[in-house]
C-alpha positions as CSV (number, residue, x, y, z in Angstrom):
1,M,0.0,0.0,0.0
2,S,1.5,3.3,-1.1
3,E,1.5,6.2,1.4
4,T,-1.5,8.5,1.0
5,R,-1.4,12.0,2.4
6,E,-4.6,13.1,3.9
7,F,-6.3,16.4,3.1
8,V,-7.3,17.7,6.6
9,T,-9.8,20.5,7.0
10,V,-11.2,22.2,10.0
11,R,-14.5,24.0,9.9
12,A,-15.0,26.9,12.3
13,G,-17.3,30.0,12.1
14,G,-18.8,29.0,8.8
15,E,-15.3,28.7,7.1
16,V,-13.3,25.7,6.2
17,Y,-9.5,25.9,6.8
18,S,-6.6,23.9,5.5
19,G,-2.8,24.2,5.4
20,W,-1.9,22.7,8.8
21,K,1.7,22.1,9.6
22,E,0.8,19.2,11.9
23,V,-2.4,17.5,12.9
24,Q,-3.0,14.9,15.6
25,V,-6.3,13.3,16.5
26,A,-6.6,10.7,19.2
27,Y,-9.6,8.5,20.2
28,G,-10.2,5.1,21.8
29,L,-12.5,2.5,23.2
30,N,-11.6,3.7,26.7
31,R,-11.8,7.5,26.0
32,A,-15.1,9.4,26.3
33,A,-13.7,12.5,24.6
34,R,-11.7,12.6,21.4
35,S,-8.7,15.0,21.4
36,F,-6.9,17.0,18.7
37,T,-3.8,19.1,18.2
38,L,-3.4,21.5,15.3
39,T,-0.1,23.3,14.6
40,V,0.2,26.1,12.0
41,S,3.0,28.5,11.0
42,E,2.4,32.2,10.3
43,G,0.9,32.8,6.9
44,Q,0.3,29.1,6.4
45,L,-3.4,28.7,7.4
46,A,-5.9,29.4,4.6
47,P,-9.7,29.5,4.5
48,S,-11.0,28.0,1.3
49,G,-7.8,28.8,-0.6
50,Q,-7.2,32.3,0.7
51,S,-4.1,33.3,2.7
52,D,-2.7,35.5,5.5
53,L,-5.4,34.5,8.1
54,D,-5.0,35.4,11.7
55,P,-5.0,32.0,13.6
56,W,-6.9,33.8,16.5
57,V,-10.1,32.6,14.8
58,F,-9.3,29.4,16.8
59,R,-9.4,31.1,20.1
60,P,-10.5,28.9,23.1
61,G,-14.1,27.9,23.1
62,T,-14.4,28.0,19.3
63,A,-16.6,25.2,17.9
64,V,-14.8,23.1,15.3
65,E,-15.3,20.1,13.0
66,I,-12.3,18.2,11.7
67,R,-12.4,16.0,8.6
68,A,-9.9,14.1,6.6
69,G,-10.1,13.0,2.9
70,A,-7.6,10.6,1.4
71,G,-5.8,11.5,-1.9
72,D,-8.0,13.9,-3.9
73,R,-11.1,13.3,-1.7
74,G,-12.2,16.6,-0.2
75,T,-10.4,18.7,-2.8
76,G,-13.6,19.6,-4.6
77,D,-15.6,20.3,-1.5
78,R,-13.1,21.5,1.1
79,G,-15.5,20.5,3.9
80,A,-15.8,16.9,2.6
81,G,-14.1,13.8,3.9
82,D,-14.5,11.5,6.9
83,L,-15.5,13.1,10.1
84,L,-12.9,12.8,12.9
85,V,-13.9,15.2,15.6
86,T,-16.8,17.5,16.5
87,G,-15.9,19.7,19.5
88,Y,-14.3,22.8,20.9
89,V,-10.9,24.4,21.2
90,D,-9.5,24.2,24.7
91,D,-6.1,25.9,24.4
92,Y,-4.4,28.4,22.1
93,S,-0.6,28.5,22.4
94,P,1.4,30.9,20.2
95,S,5.2,30.8,20.1
96,Y,8.1,32.2,18.2
97,D,11.8,32.4,17.9
98,A,14.3,33.8,15.3
99,H,13.3,31.2,12.7
100,R,9.5,30.6,13.1
101,H,6.2,31.8,14.3
102,E,3.8,29.0,15.3
103,V,0.4,28.5,16.9
104,T,-0.7,25.3,18.5
105,V,-4.4,24.7,19.1
106,T,-5.6,21.8,21.2
107,G,-9.1,20.7,22.1
108,R,-11.6,17.8,22.5
109,S,-14.8,16.6,21.2
110,K,-18.1,17.8,22.7
111,A,-17.9,15.1,25.3
112,G,-15.2,17.2,27.0
113,D,-18.0,18.9,28.9
114,Y,-19.3,15.6,30.1
115,V,-15.8,14.6,31.3
116,D,-15.0,17.9,33.1
117,S,-18.3,19.1,34.6
118,A,-20.0,18.1,37.8
119,A,-22.7,15.5,38.0
120,V,-25.8,17.5,39.0
121,I,-28.9,15.3,39.7
122,E,-31.7,16.2,42.1
123,G,-31.3,13.9,45.1
124,G,-28.1,12.4,43.6
125,Y,-29.6,8.9,43.7
126,F,-30.7,6.3,41.1
127,E,-32.8,3.2,41.8
128,N,-33.1,0.2,39.5
129,K,-31.6,1.9,36.5
130,T,-29.2,0.6,33.9
131,P,-25.8,2.2,33.3
132,A,-27.1,3.6,30.0
133,E,-30.1,5.2,31.8
134,I,-27.8,6.7,34.4
135,A,-25.3,8.0,31.8
136,R,-28.1,9.6,29.9
137,D,-29.6,11.2,33.0
138,L,-26.2,12.7,33.7
139,D,-26.0,14.2,30.2
140,K,-27.1,17.8,31.0
141,F,-24.8,19.0,28.2
142,G,-26.6,17.6,25.1
143,I,-23.7,15.5,23.8
144,G,-25.9,12.4,23.3
145,I,-25.4,9.0,24.9
146,G,-25.8,5.9,22.8
147,A,-25.6,2.3,24.1
148,K,-24.7,-0.9,22.3
149,V,-24.2,-2.4,25.7
150,P,-26.8,-0.8,28.0
151,G,-26.0,-3.0,31.0
152,D,-28.1,-4.6,33.7
153,P,-30.2,-2.6,36.2
154,V,-28.3,-1.4,39.3
155,P,-30.4,-1.7,42.5
156,D,-29.2,1.7,43.8
157,F,-26.5,4.1,42.8
158,Q,-25.4,7.2,44.7
159,I,-23.6,10.2,43.2
160,I,-20.5,11.2,45.2
161,Q,-20.6,15.0,45.8
162,G,-18.2,16.8,43.5
163,E,-17.5,14.0,41.0
164,T,-18.0,14.7,37.3
165,A,-20.7,13.3,35.2
166,F,-18.2,11.1,33.4
167,R,-16.6,9.8,36.6
168,A,-20.1,8.8,38.0
169,A,-21.1,7.1,34.7
170,E,-17.7,5.4,34.4
171,R,-18.0,4.1,38.0
172,V,-21.3,2.4,37.4
173,C,-20.2,1.1,33.9
174,R,-16.9,-0.3,35.2
175,Q,-18.5,-2.9,37.4
176,Q,-20.2,-4.4,34.3
177,G,-17.2,-4.2,32.0
178,I,-18.7,-1.4,29.9
179,C,-16.7,1.4,28.3
180,L,-17.7,5.0,27.4
181,M,-16.3,5.5,23.9
182,G,-16.2,9.0,22.2
183,L,-17.6,9.1,18.7
184,A,-16.7,11.5,15.9
185,D,-19.9,13.5,16.2
186,G,-19.0,14.3,19.8
187,S,-21.4,11.9,21.4
188,V,-20.6,8.9,23.7
189,E,-21.4,5.3,23.2
190,L,-21.6,2.6,25.9
191,T,-19.9,-0.5,24.5
192,N,-17.3,-3.1,24.9
193,A,-15.5,-5.8,22.9
194,S,-18.6,-8.0,23.0
195,E,-19.9,-5.6,20.3
196,A,-16.6,-5.3,18.5
197,G,-16.7,-4.6,14.8
198,R,-14.3,-5.8,12.1
199,Q,-11.7,-3.5,10.5
200,P,-12.0,-4.4,6.8
201,G,-8.2,-4.3,6.2
202,A,-5.3,-6.0,8.0
203,L,-1.9,-5.1,9.5
204,L,0.8,-7.0,7.6
205,L,4.5,-6.8,8.1
206,G,6.2,-5.7,4.9
207,K,3.0,-4.1,3.6
208,N,1.5,-1.4,5.8
209,I,3.3,-1.7,9.2
210,L,6.0,1.0,9.6
211,A,6.9,0.1,13.2
212,A,5.8,-2.3,15.8
213,S,6.5,-3.1,19.5
214,G,5.1,-5.5,22.0
215,H,4.8,-5.7,25.7
216,I,4.0,-8.8,27.8
217,S,3.9,-8.3,31.6
218,H,2.8,-9.9,34.8
219,A,3.4,-6.8,36.9
220,K,-0.4,-6.1,37.1
221,R,-1.7,-9.6,37.0
222,F,-2.9,-11.4,40.1
223,S,-3.5,-15.0,41.0
224,D,-6.8,-14.3,42.9
225,H,-9.4,-11.6,42.3
226,M,-11.9,-10.9,45.1
227,V,-14.8,-8.5,44.8
228,K,-16.4,-7.6,48.1
229,G,-19.5,-5.7,49.0
230,Q,-22.9,-5.7,50.6
231,G,-26.4,-6.5,49.5
232,R,-29.1,-3.9,49.2
233,A,-31.2,-5.3,52.0
234,G,-31.2,-8.1,54.6
235,H,-28.9,-9.1,57.4
236,G,-26.4,-11.8,58.1
237,D,-23.3,-12.8,56.1
238,E,-25.2,-13.4,52.8
239,A,-26.2,-9.7,52.7
240,L,-23.4,-8.0,54.7
241,R,-20.3,-9.9,53.5
242,V,-20.9,-10.6,49.9
243,E,-17.8,-11.9,48.0
244,G,-17.1,-13.2,44.5
245,T,-13.8,-14.7,43.3
246,A,-12.0,-15.6,40.1
247,Q,-8.5,-16.9,39.4
248,D,-5.8,-16.2,36.8
249,P,-4.0,-19.6,36.5
250,A,-1.2,-18.0,34.4
251,V,0.1,-16.4,37.6
252,G,2.1,-19.0,39.4
253,R,2.6,-17.2,42.7
254,Y,0.0,-16.1,45.3
255,R,-0.9,-12.5,44.4
256,P,-4.3,-11.6,45.7
257,R,-6.3,-8.5,44.7
258,V,-9.4,-7.1,46.4
259,V,-11.9,-4.8,44.7
260,I,-14.7,-3.1,46.6
261,A,-18.0,-3.1,44.7
262,E,-19.1,0.4,43.8
263,T,-22.8,-0.4,44.4
264,A,-24.9,-2.9,46.3
265,T,-24.1,-6.4,45.0
266,D,-24.9,-10.1,45.3
267,V,-22.6,-13.2,44.9
268,A,-23.4,-13.7,41.3
269,T,-22.7,-10.1,40.4
270,A,-19.6,-10.0,42.4
271,T,-18.3,-13.2,40.8
272,R,-19.0,-11.9,37.4
273,R,-17.1,-8.7,38.3
274,A,-14.2,-10.7,39.6
275,M,-13.9,-12.6,36.2
276,I,-14.1,-9.2,34.3
277,E,-11.2,-7.9,36.4
278,A,-9.1,-11.0,35.9
279,Q,-9.6,-11.0,32.2
280,R,-9.2,-7.2,31.9
281,L,-5.8,-7.1,33.7
282,A,-4.6,-10.2,31.8
283,G,-5.6,-8.7,28.5
284,L,-4.1,-5.3,29.2
285,S,-0.9,-6.9,30.2
286,T,-0.4,-8.3,26.6
287,R,-0.1,-5.3,24.4
288,A,1.1,-4.4,20.9
289,S,1.7,-1.0,19.4
290,I,1.8,-0.7,15.6
291,T,2.4,2.3,13.4
292,A,0.5,2.0,10.1
293,Q,1.5,4.1,7.1
294,S,-1.9,5.8,6.7
295,F,-5.0,7.1,8.5
296,R,-6.7,4.2,6.7
297,D,-6.4,0.4,6.2
298,D,-5.9,-1.1,2.7
299,T,-9.6,-0.7,1.9
300,G,-9.6,3.0,2.5
301,T,-11.4,2.8,5.9
302,V,-10.2,5.1,8.7
303,W,-8.9,3.0,11.6
304,Q,-11.5,2.7,14.4
305,P,-11.3,1.6,18.0
306,N,-13.3,-1.5,19.2
307,N,-12.7,-3.1,15.9
308,L,-11.0,-6.5,15.5
309,V,-8.1,-6.4,13.1
310,F,-6.0,-9.3,11.7
311,V,-2.3,-8.9,12.5
312,D,0.5,-10.8,10.8
313,C,3.7,-9.6,12.5
314,P,6.2,-12.5,13.0
315,W,8.7,-10.4,15.0
316,L,6.0,-9.8,17.7
317,R,4.9,-13.5,17.4
318,I,1.4,-12.3,16.5
319,H,-0.7,-14.0,13.8
320,G,-4.3,-13.5,14.5
321,D,-7.0,-11.0,15.6
322,M,-6.3,-8.2,18.0
323,L,-8.6,-5.5,19.3
324,I,-7.9,-1.9,18.4
325,E,-8.0,-0.1,21.8
326,T,-6.8,3.4,20.8
327,V,-6.0,5.3,17.6
328,R,-3.7,8.3,17.2
329,L,-3.7,9.8,13.7
330,T,-0.8,12.1,12.8
331,Q,0.1,14.1,9.8
332,D,3.2,16.2,9.6
333,G,6.3,16.6,7.4
334,Q,6.9,12.8,7.7
335,G,3.5,12.1,6.1
336,S,0.3,10.5,7.4
337,R,0.3,7.6,9.8
338,A,-1.8,5.9,12.5
339,L,-0.5,4.7,15.9
340,L,-2.7,1.8,17.0
341,A,-2.7,0.3,20.5
342,L,-3.8,-3.3,20.3
343,V,-4.9,-5.7,23.1
344,D,-6.6,-9.1,23.4
345,P,-10.3,-8.6,23.0
346,R,-11.0,-10.4,26.3
347,A,-9.5,-7.3,28.0
348,Y,-12.8,-5.6,27.2
349,D,-15.2,-8.5,27.8
350,G,-14.8,-9.8,24.2
351,K,-14.4,-13.3,22.9
352,A,-11.2,-15.2,22.4
353,P,-9.5,-14.5,19.0
354,Q,-10.5,-16.9,16.3
355,K,-7.9,-19.2,14.6
356,S,-5.0,-17.4,16.3
357,K,-1.6,-18.8,15.6
358,S,0.0,-16.2,17.9
359,D,2.5,-17.3,20.6
360,D,0.8,-18.6,23.7
361,A,2.0,-15.6,25.7
362,W,-0.4,-13.5,23.7
363,T,-3.4,-15.7,24.3
364,E,-2.8,-17.0,27.9
365,M,-6.0,-15.8,29.7
366,P,-8.1,-16.8,32.6
367,E,-11.2,-18.8,31.6
């Protein structure tokens, strides 16, 4: 696959701007808000083909929409291309020296308000609501909350005074293995690898992999996972001393871990949570990082998190499916590329990779 330079445009205030010296856009399965960084030199930025624009049009608080078109896509309509981010500028940072004048603009998708702002709910209490319902009730900002994995009803859930809307939603989602993933339109979707899609293309050494590294660790794996909590009602040990357990047989030494349930629980729920924790830490301990030579796979599709992708990289001893956890798109003087963080899908409550010929170290997981 030959390298394709993207045509990146940013819409703000009714105009569409191009000519960026450097662009970075980052997003992931475990990120509620997408982030972006734009760098421009003096006199470089142009609205619809014009020149000599003052970059101050991207002052903090400015609403922006970032798109990318491969090759000649977007050159006819400079606002065309695949949507990457819809959000706002957070920071405006000008700098200069004897050789250059530059401005760096950073920001996030609309979900940044959900991430930063306090959870404000009358009474601060939810009863028998799913994580999706709680997350939507916390959305006082109009970002939009979708749910491929809405979760099971939680008997009771109490907001902690001062915590943000995101922190409260993440806390109730975490116990059921659900992630809050930021989408390109600025909304958030509740999902996990049980709903993973399929990246149409593949990552192949000698074709579209520019660089790759792997990391296998037992530093954060534990032999025994114990989830402890209390039931919603009743008395005695069955209600007051609830405990669920799961083991990671790949850890040969006694290394216990205790997790306190965030809400009222029972033995079945605590046991399910313990297994989620065992698989999550095992999956996150077997990582790969691959730099691909384009924003897109070999079918022209932009790389997306929570997609399974086939990886053939003998040096890393990987030959099989991995889950795209995060994506960082970069375009600068070196061209266009994508940094992909990959994990075993079971790290996010997904299924075991199919027909994997990877080394056992990449697939050794608790069952």
